[in-house]
C-alpha positions, 0 to 999 in steps of 0.5 A: 847629142850636140851638147855632148859634141860641144863639150868634147870639142872644148875638152880637146881644145883644152888638151891641145893648149895644155900639151903645147904649154907643157912642151914649151915649159919643158923646153925652157927647163933644159940646160939651154933654157936655164942658160938663156934665163940666167943670161937675160937676168944678168943683163937686166941686173947689169943694165939696172946697176949702170943706170943707178950708178949713172944717177948716183954720180949725177946726183953727187955732182949736183950736191958737190956743186951746190955745197961748193965742194968742187971749188978748189979755193973752198977746199984749201985750208990755208985760204982765209975767208 
């Protein structure tokens, strides 16, 4: 008898957890939930793109300095070395 009550209690607990999860997912599938998800994704992509651009510009500046491309006299074709 105790064993049966134990398993009934486990079943009720799992049922309550499943019902809560279904309600949470159902809320997220609505129009507002979709808008929130797309907005978060767009913000994350924008942040990543900005970080990528910053790194790209920094690395380009390092390479230009290392190659001497930022030196105005080095780019002047009339100057002889």
